[in-house]
Steps between C-alpha positions, in 0.01 A plus 500: 500500500402722798145629505507858619371557851368851566282468810620682814514291816215519750604649835316360802511633857510228768554726800673806640592630843741717693769283658706769669528867582674556167397193300196404292451158346283394206434142385432463127454245222546504123307293249832396339873518574631854516619775731317735736622831639328714764551851631353715776325820398361789700123519533332738259406717801864531615657844516837358390659642189815289533354156427256376237137501605272236351309759298831619350606161365458500119581281202494754217846661524805296599708817531270656759484440875318196640497299176324176601749233390818686591360621832381158615815318387699721737876525539751266662729801549241673714375188676159502333522185290220281637436205269422131487554245222199279439609157374164324526160634401256571783756455778531760777801729517565756774646844439604726789524877452687710757599820317339760278677637191528870435302636207822633345664157551787661691462290815259335739397496866363235734124476527366707788361333810121485535441649157273383221631418151370358175689221327528497123621182331621432146542160333631355176514144373794286384385480137810667361736283708312180417490576127870586477605194697292239323692183419453537124445823313387519136696686238224759496502566876487865604553561871211674676580864569366494853310290753127546550434757771201598710350845458466781753128426509571140604751618759242742637244221537752301707584811704133550585470134602797543734357821644685748718764333719619674815842423644497368855553670833795322663599775745421482870270772635661789685367688798488866404360591843522309828404722792407418859405782737726490806362513762184353352183706481308237697599286791311203359657455158801558275416658163732431205447738208649382171508545124648270237636586157240267345186310591573251776446383855702581811520285814627615840578355840578674829720348768596644838844659492586323826396158364852421379377448142717648227484515122667156496192364678255653252465277192228591255262228619512643854389840370222333300391300806413824682211546255526879463489617138351752259503543122561803281356528151782708349800719578284802586312336785595537868377220725495442877544176694375541861632226730316469832657166597822317425292264287174557319232322702339361184806279443558385855422156628212549750720349771786745442514813715415829330785739585402867466733788424592651837516867590835647595689215328768500229442291187695406190296474179594289198321530164512299177327544165414319178353630175218371282712397200388221267673282244442511126190281532343714770580277797625657821878538511562758775834662573612531862692736724819322609569388855809723504277801431264394780790493746641837393401819682254740336724802581293745290123430502441683171773300325543181704834322482341198667174404670600462866402775744652452846409659832150633441326617816135417547367810672397472864167685514368348824551679833679295765301346784613604851440268797526589870697241694538676839502842669610617845650781704863425573584813700355824644565672169509207254241289317585196288300335223587179312366478143520285184463570125393236248783608265829686526446865583540772763284585802487838681316569827417818693327581830178706496290651781180324604212654305290555817748647745804592297658841477407727213871569447557147365332284241215299644 
C-alpha cells in the first residue's frame, strides 16, 4: 500500500554566477529526487515587450503568456530547455542558461552581453514515477495524476536569493579616438589623446623612428615597461597621456639614464589598452587589445584601425645657437666669416656700414 505523498520539494539555492558573455549558471538542490528547470527573464524595469519580464510571470492562466510552469520548462525546439535531474536529495546540480525565450514562444535569442537578468526556476519531485514503478502494487492502486510541484511564490523566493545576474564582458576594449598632434604642441613632450568604448586603461610608449625598432620589437610588456598610462571611466571620456621621456622616471632604476623626448626628432608611438571587466564572482578578469592591433597603423584617428602612430615630429621650438669660428678679409672687396650652428639649419650674412663713420646711404 502506498501512502500518498503531497508535499512539494524544497528548492535550495547554493550559488549563482555569470560564466560567460552569454551564459548564466545557477547551482541548486532539492530536498528529494526530482527535476529542476530554469529560465532567464527580463528585469521588471526592462522596456522589452518581446520576452517575459519577472513581473509578468503568472500561475493563474495556463493559456496566457508567461505561465510559470510552461515558461520555465522552456522548449528544446527553441534551445531554451535548461534542466537538471536530481537523483539524490541535497546534492548540488548546475544549470546553465544561455538563451531567452520569446513571450509568444515563437523563438529565442542568445542572452545579451553585459546585461542583467533574473532567473526563475521550477521544480517537481519524482513521486509519480516512484509510485508507478514500485516493485509491488496493490489491487487498489491508483496512479498519482501528477508529481508535486513548487509554486510561483517558491520560485520567486529562489529568484530573489539568486538576485540579478549580469552576463560578462568578454570583448576587448576598442580605441574610438587615438590622436597625436603632429608636430607636437610642445617640444618637451608627446601628448596622446584617446577614448575607449568602455571604462579601461591605455598604455603608450614612444620610440625614435631612427632607432630601428619596429612593431615586431614592441611586445606588450615593453609598452608597459615605459610606465606611461591613463584611465578612462567610460566611453564618453577623453583622456591625455603626456610623455616627456621614453620611460616614466617613477619606474626607472636610479642607475638607468633618463632619456627625454628631443625636439626636432621623429618618433613612433605604440599604445595598448585593457578594460576593467570582472568575472561572475567580481574578481578582475580584464580583456586586452591584441598585439596585432598594437602593430597596426591608426590610419584614421577618430576610428583607429590599429594603435601604432609612426613618424610624429616633436616640434623644434628652440632657436639655433650660432658660434663664430673665424673671420678675415680675403681680398680688397671680400670678407669671409666661418660659423657653426648647433643643429642643422641655414646661415645668411650681410655687410653693414660702421655705425660711427658709415654712409647714410647704407645700413649701419
